[in-house]
C-alpha positions in Angstrom: 0.1 -0.2 0.5 1.1 3.5 -0.8 1.4 5.2 2.3 1.0 8.5 0.5 -2.1 7.5 -0.2 -3.5 6.2 2.5 -4.9 8.8 5.0 -8.0 9.8 7.6 -10.1 10.7 4.4 -8.9 7.2 2.4 -9.4 4.7 4.6 -13.6 6.0 5.1 -13.6 5.8 1.5 -12.6 1.9 2.2 -14.9 1.6 4.3 -18.0 3.2 2.7 -17.0 0.7 0.0 -16.3 -1.9 2.2 -20.4 -1.0 3.8 -22.3 -1.4 0.0 -23.5 -5.4 0.5 -25.0 -5.6 -3.1 -24.3 -4.7 -6.6 -27.4 -1.6 -6.9 -25.9 -0.4 -3.6 -22.5 0.0 -5.8 -23.7 1.7 -8.5 -25.7 4.4 -6.3 -23.0 5.1 -4.3 -20.5 5.3 -8.0 -23.1 7.7 -9.6 -22.9 9.6 -6.5 -19.5 10.4 -5.9 -18.0 9.2 -9.5 -19.2 11.1 -12.8 -20.6 8.6 -15.9 -16.6 8.9 -16.9 -14.6 8.3 -14.9 -16.5 5.1 -14.1 -16.5 4.0 -17.6 -12.5 4.6 -17.3 -11.9 2.5 -14.4 -14.4 -0.6 -15.3 -12.4 -0.2 -18.9 -9.3 -0.2 -16.8 -10.5 -3.5 -15.4 -11.8 -5.6 -18.8 -8.2 -4.0 -19.9 -6.7 -6.5 -16.6 -9.1 -9.0 -16.8 -7.8 -9.2 -21.1 -3.8 -8.8 -20.0 -4.8 -12.1 -16.8 -5.6 -13.6 -20.1 -3.2 -13.5 -22.3 -5.1 -11.7 -24.5 -2.7 -8.8 -27.0 -2.4 -6.3 -26.5 -4.3 -5.3 -30.5 -7.2 -7.1 -29.0 -7.8 -5.9 -26.2 -7.4 -2.3 -27.8 -9.7 -3.0 -30.4 -12.5 -4.5 -28.1 -12.1 -2.1 -24.7 -11.4 1.1 -26.7 -8.5 1.3 -24.1 -5.5 3.4 -25.9 -2.2 1.3 -25.7 -1.1 3.9 -22.9 -3.8 3.1 -20.6 -3.2 -0.5 -21.4 0.5 -0.6 -20.4 -0.2 1.2 -17.5 -2.6 -2.2 -17.0 0.1 -4.2 -17.4 2.6 -2.3 -15.3 0.6 -2.8 -12.1 0.2 -5.8 -12.7 3.6 -6.8 -12.5 4.4 -4.7 -10.1 1.8 -2.9 -8.6 0.0 -3.7 -5.2 -1.6 -6.4 -5.8 -4.9 -5.2 -6.0 -6.0 -6.2 -9.5 -4.1 -9.9 -8.8 -6.7 -9.6 -4.9 -9.2 -8.8 -7.5 -8.7 -10.7 -10.0 -8.5 -14.2 -8.3 -11.3 -13.6 -6.3 -13.7 -12.6 -9.6 -11.7 -16.6 -10.9 -12.9 -18.4 -8.2 -16.1 -16.8 -7.7 -16.8 -17.8 -11.3 -15.7 -21.0 -11.2 -12.8 -20.9 -13.3 
């Protein structure tokens, strides 16, 4: 975890996210705190991470998601050298899907 990011406000944000119990609650919260563009951007990055994890090529990812090569590279860098947040989520999603 990046110590520069951790403070009381970000702790509260994390606690708020963890308090959500359904997908509909998550949508409502995200719609209130983020712009539609921000939600779409975050969702796109998660899709890019899933596709990279599945071994898909940059060209395929760019074509399917519309993500720029810079976004794909940034997500790849996080998967390789990041705080393992993507890895944690991707692994849990795979288990939930039975993969």
